[in-house]
N, C-alpha and C positions, 0 to 999 in steps of 0.2 A: 772425183767426189762431186756429189750433186750439190749445187749451190742453192741456198734458201733465199727466196726472194725477200727483199726488205719489207715490202708491204705485208707479206704473210707472217714474218717474224713479229712485226709490230702488232698485228691482229692477235697473234697467239699470246703475246705479253699482256695485251689489254684484257683478254678473256681470263687470264690467270690472276690478274690483280683483283683484290677484294673490291666489291661494289661499294661505292661511296653512298652513304645514306643521305637522303634529302632532308632538309630542315623539317619538312612535314612529318617524315617517318620518325624523326627524333622526338618531335613534339608529341606524337601519338604514344610512343613508348614510355615517355617520361611524364605523362600527364600534363604536358604543356609547360613544364618548368625548364627554363634555359638560363645559362649564365654566359657572359662574354668571355671568350678565350682567344688565344693567339690565332686560331684558325676560324674565328667566327663563333656563333652560338654553340655551346656544348651543354649536355644535360647536367643538372645539379645532382650531387650525390647526397644521400641522407635527408632528402626533403620530407617534410611532415605531411602525413595524410590529412585530408580535410576533417575537422571535428564533426562528430555526430550530435546534432541538436536534440535535446530532450526537454520538453516543456514541463514545468512544475507549477501547479495551481494550488495555492494554499492560503488560508485566511491569516495573514500576519498582523492585521489590525481588526478592530471590531470585537464582538463578544467572544469569538473563538481564537483570539490572538495567541493566548498562552499555548494552545495546542499547535496552532499553525507555525509559530516560531520554532517549536521543537521538531516539527515535521521538516522544515527547511534545513535545520541543523543536521538531521538524519540524511536528507537528500544529498547534502554536500559531502557528508562522510562517505556515502555509498559511491558517489562519482569519484571521489579521491581513491577509494579502494580499487575500483575497476581500472582507473587510469594508471595507478601505481603498479598494477599487476600486468601492464603492457597494453592496455586498451583493447580495442577490437582487432584481433590479429588477422582475421580474414579480410579486413579493410586496411591492411598495412599498418596496424597499430594505432588506428584512429582513436582519439580521445573523446570521451563523452563531454559535451558542453551543456551544462545545466542553465536553462533560461527560466527564471523564477518570476511568477506573477502573483500579486496580492489580490485575492478575490474579496477581501474586506468583510468577510462573514455575511455577505449579502447576495441574494439570488440574482438580482438585476446586474450587479457588477460582475458576477460570475459569468453571465452570458456575454457581456461586452468584452471582458478580459480574455475569455477563451477564444472568442473570434479574433481579437487583436493579436493574441499570441500566435495563432495559426496563420493569419494572413501576413503578419509582419516578419515571420521567421520560417526558414525551411526546416520543419520539424520531422523527425522520424517517428516520434511517439510522445505521449503525454502521460503523466501520472498526477493524481489528486483525487478529491479535494478535501478529504476528511469527512465532513458532514454529507450524508446521503442526499439531502435536499439540494446541496450545491453540486454534487457529483452528477446527479440526474440531469441537470441543466448543461453542465460541461460535456457530458456524454452525448447529448442531443446535437450540440454544435460540432463535436468531433466526428460524429457519425456522418453528418452532412458533408463535412470537409474530407471524409475518408482518411482520417488520421487515427491510429489506434490509441486507445486510452486504457491503462491498466490501473486498478484501484483496489484499495482495501475497504471501501465503503460497502455496507452490508445489505442495502435494500434489494429485495428480490426483483424489483422492477428493472434493475439494471441489466437483467438477463432476458428481458422480453423485447423482441423485435429489434435487436441490435446485433451487428456483425463486427463492429470495430471496438467493442467494449469487453474487457477481460477482468474477471474477478477471481483471483487465485486463492482466496480465503473463504471462511465460513459465511453463509448467508443468514439473513435476519431470522428466517424460519427455523434454521438450525440452532441459533442462539436460544430461541424460545424453548425448544425441546430440552436443551442442556439445562436451562434454568429450572424447568419443571422437574427434571430428574434430580437435580441438586437439592430441591426442597425436601426430598426424602432422606437426605443426609442428616437433617435436624428434627424430623417428625415423621412418624409412620402414617399419620393422617393429616397431611398438609392442607390448610385452608388459606388460600392466597388472596391478598388484595393487590390488584394490578393498577398502578397509576402511571400515566404516560403522557409525554408532551405531544401536542397536536401537530407533529411534523411527519415527514416521510419516514424518518427513522423510528419515531415513537409509534406511529400508526401500524407500520408493517410488522414491527417486533411484537407489539401487544396483540395484534390480530392473530399472529402465529401462536402466542400463548393461549389465547382463548380457544382456538381451533384444536390445539393438541392436548389441552388439559384432560379431557375425558379419557383419551387413550392411555395417558400416563397415570391415571388414577389420582388426579389432583383436582380438588374442588376450588373453583374461583368464586369467592364470596363478594368481591367488589371489582368493578372494571370502570375506571374513571379517567377521562382525559383532563388535561389542564393546559393553560396557555403558557407556552415556553417563555421564560424570562420573568415569571411572576415574582412578587416580592413578599408574599405572605402565604406560608404553607399551612397555617393553623386550620383553616376550614377543611382542607384536604385530609390532614392527619386526624382531625376529629371524626371524619367519615370512616377512616381506617379503623380507628378505635371502636366505633360503633358496629363495625362489620363482623367482629369476632374473629378476625384473621389471626393466625399464628405465624404468618410469613408475609413479607411485603416485597413486591417486585416493583422497582422504580425504573422506568425506561426514560432516562434523562441525560442531558449533557451536564457539564461540570457545575456551573453556578446553581442550577436548580437542584441538583443532587445534594450539594453542600447544605443548602437551605432545608431540604427535606430531612436529611439525617440529623441535623441540629434540632429541628422541631420535634422529631420522634423522641430524641433524648430528653428534651425539655418537658415533654408530656409524660415521661417515664413509662412509655409504652413498651411492654415486653414482647417484642416481635422480632423474628429473624429477618434480616434484610439481605436481599440479593440485588445489588445495584446494576446488574446487567453489564453492559459495555459502556460506550460513550465516555462520560466524565469520570466514571468510577475507577478506571484503570490507568490513570495518569498520576505522576508524583504530586501534582498540585492538590489533588483531592486529600491526600494524607496531610499535606502541609496545612490545609485549612481546617480539618476536623481533628487532626492529631490522633490520640489514643482511642477516640470514638470509632475510628476506622477498623481497629484490630478485631479480627473475627468476622468482619463483613465479607460476604461472598459476591462474586460476579462472574462474568464470562468474557472471553476475549478471543479474537481470531489469531492472536500471536502473543507470546510472553517471552521475556528475556531468558527464561530457563528451559525453553523447549528443546534445545540442542546445544552441543558444544560450540558450534559455529555462532549460535545466538548469544552465548555467553561471551565469546570473543568480541563480537561487535558491541555488546553491552559495555564491556570494559573500556573500549575505545571511546564510546559515546560519553561514558562517565568522565573520562579524562577531559573531554572537550567541553562538557556542559555542567558537570557536577551532579547530574541526575541519572537515574536508571533509564534504559531505553524502553519507552512505553509502547503499548500495543501498535498503534497506527504507524508510529515512527519506525519501529522494528520491521513491520510488514513492508513498508515502502523501501527499506534497504534490500530486503529479499526481492521485491519487485524490480529494483534497478538491475539486480543480477539476472533476473528473468529476461529483462530487456536485452542485457548484454549477450545472453545465450541466444536469443532470437536473432540479434544482429550478426553474431558469429555464423549461425546456420544460414541466414539469408545471404550473407556476403554482400549486403547492400544496405544503404541508408534510406532507400525508398520506402515510404510509409506503407504502401501496398504489400511489398515483399516482407516487411517487418510484421505486418498483420498476419500474413500467411504463416510466418514462422511462429508467431505467438499462438496461433490456432493449433499448432502441433507440439506445443511445449510439453515436455515429459522429462522431469528431473527427479532424482532421488538422492543426490549428494551435493555438497557444496553450499554456498550461501544462497543460491537460488531455491534450494529445497528447505530453507528455514521456515517450517510451518508445522503445526501439530501433526504428528504422524510421519513427518520427514519426506513427504512425497507431494509433487505437484504435477498433475496431468490435466491439460485443458480439454474439456469435452465440447461437443458441437454447439452448446449454448453459451460458451465462454466461461463456464464455471470449472473449478478444479474438482474432478470427480472424487478426489480423496479429501476434499475440504471438510473440516469440522472444527468447532470451537473447543477451547480448553477452559475448564472451570478454575477460577482463581480465588484466592483469599488473602486479605491483608494480614500479615503476620510481622509484628514488630517493625513496622515502617517499610516493609518490602512486600512485593506482590508475588505469591508463590502459586505454582500450578498444583492443584489438588484433585482434579477430576477431568476425565474418567481415570480409572486405575492405571491404564497403560500410559497415560500422559502425566500422571502425578509425579511431582518432584519433591513433595513434602507432605507429611500427614496433615489431616484436617485439624485445625485448632478448635477445640471445644469451647463454646462460650455459654 
């Protein structure tokens, strides 16, 4: 029998034995997570993936605080929903981490807070800021920092010269067309007085009304700006009365709109009112004017009755806050799920890759598709190619979708 040399046998045994992993190899495979064991450092089991930071810029103090606080409540609900469903699965179940910043209803503060939020945190994306005037500034800062921003703000300026800004809902110019079309629900020959606050929101929306009115067969008999935050609407409503208008379009945020509606009623002016979006579509409007609101019309980029999923999140929001889920707050819940979709497809928390994924967003089901029409697909300019507003009406303390026919969830209340 042939003898096996000892050194050859040892060599064969060494080759057959499993290769011992170096500490460096283990670190790479486990993301750098090690625990002390009997034989030195060993990988941890069940370690949590790093959270994904999402910035939230909202006015929780100042003149827009009522709305900003509601937006923050909705943002927290949305993050809870995503995290409870397993987080971002392509990132090992990473949870969303909401980092909130108060922009104080102020343009200067918005600029500094947006910069502070981005430089002080490793963000994947941002959403905010409710008012278009604030969002335009935040968007400028985010563009320079190359951090994607997704927003329900309606100004068409947000889609000009920007590559990191995404607007999945209706634009201000679309709101204008919807308002004009709705004026024919109450008169075959609408004569409209347009009053608007002198801000980015007011100017862009009112200009859209003025430009589109002739093609919609609507006569504008008055076109008047006013200073946002005014305290006496009497001179303005006197002009409306003298104009011969049978319809009034007020492009205003909450406090101004409350004052305008009360003044119209005090004057006994028999005119149909379409409050547009802004302050008209939030619960506090009805709280302040009560039954005076019933029958008044408006437009919104989102309403709590647009889909079954919208009604589900509305029910949960009501449990938490006691109020129905208003337009901007509902939209930002959908936006959070759009961000989650982008993160899943990107497989990365890197803001550049998230931007790329947002630019190809295309959803038609689930919470991310909670929009009028039930579809969101981002085009080359950052807009949703299916985006359009829904016409709403106050009916017995609730806001019901009544226009267009395919989006209506309740018949129009005659007043």
